[in-house]
Each structure stands twice: as C-alpha cells, then as structure tokens.
N, C-alpha and C positions, 0 to 999 in steps of 0.2 A: 632748555626751552622755558619760556616764561609761563606763569600760571594762566595768563590771558590766552596765549596761543594754544596751551593744552586744552583749555575749555572750548576754544573755537574748534579745535580738531575733534574733540569728543562730540560736539554738536553735529559735525558733518558725518560721522561714522554711521549713525542709523540711516540717514538718507542714502548714503552710498550703498549700504547693505540692501535696502529696499530696492534700489535701482538695479542691483545685481540680480534680484529675484524676478524681474519682470519677464524674463524669457521662460515661459512655462512649457513643461514637457509636452502637454497635450496640444499645444499650438505650434510646436516646432515642425518645420517642413524642410525636406531635402537635406537633412543633417546626417552626420555619422554618429551613431549611438553604440556604445559598448556596455553590455551588461556582464558582470562577473558573478558566477554562481558556484557554490561548493559542489552541488550535485545536479544531475539532470531531473529536477522537479522544483527546486526552490524558486527558480525564475517564474515558473508557471503559477505556483501557489501564491506567491507574493505579488507579482507584477503583471500577470497575464493581461489584465484590462489595459494597463498603461502601454504594454508592448503592442497590443492590438491597435490602439490609437496612434502610436508612433508609426507602425507599419502602414496604417490607412492614410497617414499624412505624407507618405512617400519618403520617409526617412530610411536610411540604410541601417538596419538594426542587426548587430552581431552579438551572439551569445557565446561567451567564453566559459567553458565548464572545466572546473579544476579536476574533478575525479569522475571515474566511470560508474560509481555507485554499485559496485559488484558484490556487496556483502549483505544488503538489507532484505533478506528473505528467510522465512521460517520453514520453507519447503525442504524436507530432508533430501529430496532428489535433485534439488537445484545445485548447479555448479557456478563458480564465479564467472567463468568464461561465458556461459549461457546467459547469466543474469546481465552481464555487461551488454551483450547483444540486444537483449530485451529492452533494457533501459535506454539504449541508443535509439532503437526504433520508436519507443514511446516519446522520447524527446523530439524526434523529428516530426512525428505526427502532431504533437502539441504545437510545435512551432508552425507547421503547415496551417493549422486551424487559425492561428493568429496572423498569418500572412508573412511569415518569415521563412525563407527557403532554407533547406538543409545545408546548402553551400555556405550559409552564414553562421553555422554552428562550428565553433572551434573547440576541439577536445584536447585538453592537456593530458599528458601521459601518466596520470597518477591513479592509484587504486583507492577505493573507498576506505576511509579511516587512516590512511597512510600519509596524508598531506603534511602533517607536522614533522614527519621524518624525512621529508625532502630537504635537499641542501638549500637553506634560506637564501643564500646569495644567488644561486642559479635560478631559483624560483622568481625572485624579484626582478632579475635581469630579463627573464623570459617574458614576464608581463610588461615590463617597461618597453620592450621591443614591440609588443602588440599595440600599446598605446601610441608609440611613435609611428608605427606603420599606419594605423587607421585614423589617427588624429581626431578623436571624437569630440563633438561639441558637448556631450554629456556622458558621464560614466555612472552607471547604477551598480551598487554592490551592497554586500551585507554590512550593516551598521556595526562597527567594531566596538561601540560602547554599550550595546544591548546586553543585558545581564546574562541571558541564556546562551548567547554567543560566546561570552567570555568563560563561562563556567561549565558548559555542557558539551557541545559537539566540537570535536577536535578539528574537523575539516572546516567548520564555520569560523572558528577562531583564526586558523591559519589563513584562510581565504580573505577574511576581513582585513587582517593586519597586513598581509602581503599586498593586497590591492592598493591600500592607501600609501604604502611605502613605494610602490611602483609609480603611482600618480605623482608623488613628490620627485622621485628620481627622474621621471620622464622630462621634466621641464628644465633640468640643469645639464648643460652640455658636458660637464666634467664627470657625471655619472655614466659609466659604461661608454666611454668615448669610442670603443671599438665598434659600436653599432653605427656610428656616423662614418667611420673610416672604411669599414668592410661592407656595410649594408646600405649606406646612404641615408640613414635614418636621422633626421634632424630632431632636436628637442621639441617637445610639445607640452604646452601648459593647458591642462583640462579646464575649460571655462566653468562648467557646472558639475556638481557631484550630488547624487541622490542616493541615500542609504535606506534600504528596506530592512525589514525586521526591526524597525525603530520602536523603542518603548513608547507607551502612551504619553509619558511626560516629555519625551524628546521629539516626537513627531511634530513637524512644523509646516508640512506641505502635503496637500491632499489632492489627488487626482480623481475627479468624478468619472465613474465608469458605467453609468446607467445604460448608455447606448451599446456597450459591449459586454455586459455582465453575463449574458448567455454564452458568448464566446469563451469567456474566462472559465465558466463551469465545464464547457465541452472540452476545452484544452486540459483542464485539471483531470477530468475523467479519462483522458487518453493515457494517463500514467496508471494503467490497470494494475500493474504488479505492486504498486505501493499500498494498495488497499485490500482488506478482506473481501472475498475469500482468497483472492489470488496471492496475497502475500504469504498465506499459510500453505496453499496447494495451488501451484500456478495454473491459471487458465488465461487465455489471451483476450477474453471478451467479458461482457457483462450480461447477467440476467436483467431483463428490462425493469423489473420491480426494484432490484438492488440499485440499478443505475439512477432511477428517479429518486430513490431515497437518499442516495449519496448527494446528488445535485441539490436536493431540498435542504439537506443538512449543511452543505457548504454555503448555499445562498444565505441561510440564517446566520452564518458566522462572518459574513463580509461586513466590515465596519460601515457605519452610516454616519453621515454628517449633514446636518440641515436637510434631512429627508432624502439624501442621495447616497447611493452606493459609492464608496471611495476606496482607494488604496493609499496607505499612509507612508510617508518617507520623512527622513530628516534631511533637509536640503542644506547645501553649503557651497560657498564659493571661496576659493583660495584657502581651503580647509587646512592645508599643511603649513600655511604661513601664519596662522592665528595662534 
C-alpha cells in the first residue's frame, strides 16, 4: 500500500471510530443487552444506574452470573449452600428494583473462587452459545485490562478473559460449529462492548445516572449479606440508621463528572479485531 493511501486510511479511522460510538447505552431502546458478572453483586455495584436506564427504555436486559458467590461470609454458622441461596435472593431483589425480572438472570454452575479451575474450552463454548442465543446489541463485562482484575480476584480474571474470548468466537462460524448444527445458533458479531471496573486512565465512556442514583443505592443495599454486620453474623435486614449511613457512604463514592453522577466504562467496538 502506498504512503498516500496509508495516510488517507489513517485519517478515516478516527471518524469511523467516533461514528461507531454514537449509539449510547442510555438511549438504546428495544435492544437485547447482556451483562456478564463474576458474582451476584458486581453488576449492581458497578452498573446499577445504567441497568436501570436500560430497563426503563424497554431494553431486554439479561444478567449472566458466572458464580454463586457461596464463600464470602465470616459468619461461623454460615454454610455454602445457605449463602448461595441468600445471594441468589439478594440478586433477584436488586434486579427487581432496577426493573429486571428474575427470569432474565442466568446462573452458570460455578462456585465462588473456583472459576479459574473450570475447563476453559467448555466455559468459552458455554458463553459463546449464550451470545449466539440472545444476539445482544451490547455486552457489558469486567474490563480485562484493569489492574486489580488481573492481579487480585480469580473469578474476575477468568470472567473478564472468558467473556472477550466468547465474544470473539461467537462471530466466526468455524468456532463451535456444533452449535449451529445441533442448536440452530448462527454466528453473532457483538456491535458494542462496554467494560466496567475500568481504570481511571482507561475509562472513555460515562453514563449520567442522576435520575436513577437512588435506585442504584437501593439495589446495592439489597445485597445485605455483603456488608457489616451481616457479613460477620448474618441477618436479612438493616437497622435504619446503618442503612442510611451505608447509602450516604456509597453516594459519596459514586464518581462525578461535570457535576453529574456517572458510571464509567471503557467502550469498544470490534475490540477483538484491533
């Protein structure tokens, strides 16, 4: 390719990229949306405001949860089986508050902290099938490049990497051709990808959530067992004073941009081809 044609191509790329970003999450209507979360709480803590806006705009929002979060309790009398039931009920209540029915919550069969020990091929095939089944206009998932994701939480690392691998596989018919043969699932190229838990330097997309910030706080508080005192000695409800203190603390930590409450993402299009 000549130097002139390379220069011309380079000049076109920014415009094409900007054009690709004109479809904003908060203005989508009547679309299929998939969110992938390592645990039944990450979706709420990171994206509850955005999810509420998507549901309000009559999008079909589905939450895919990789693990049942059955380990995170300091209560010596808690069991894994009981905690999984508690966390399931809390997730359903949080989603109800945001306008997402429990029928739209998809639970994958993995235990908390064990996702990295799942068979990688089976896991990516499973998620590829979900993407081809629901054919989302947008996928929301953990940012695989965020430092704490890579170094700290095992479920977050695996969920982040597996989701982008499945997004890539879903668009090529030669990946898992059995899905088309036996399940009738055609390839699907995800148009838009939005990664939460993005670092401050990587975040390039912000959703204003002023109108739904109270719903975000209420949904987060539905995860009672994730917070003291319930994480230490389980109780299913809040003392009013503790609840108000929790909400005030969470409100103070919501990022703000240009005077508005926001949720931050790293947005991408054709991420796997760049």
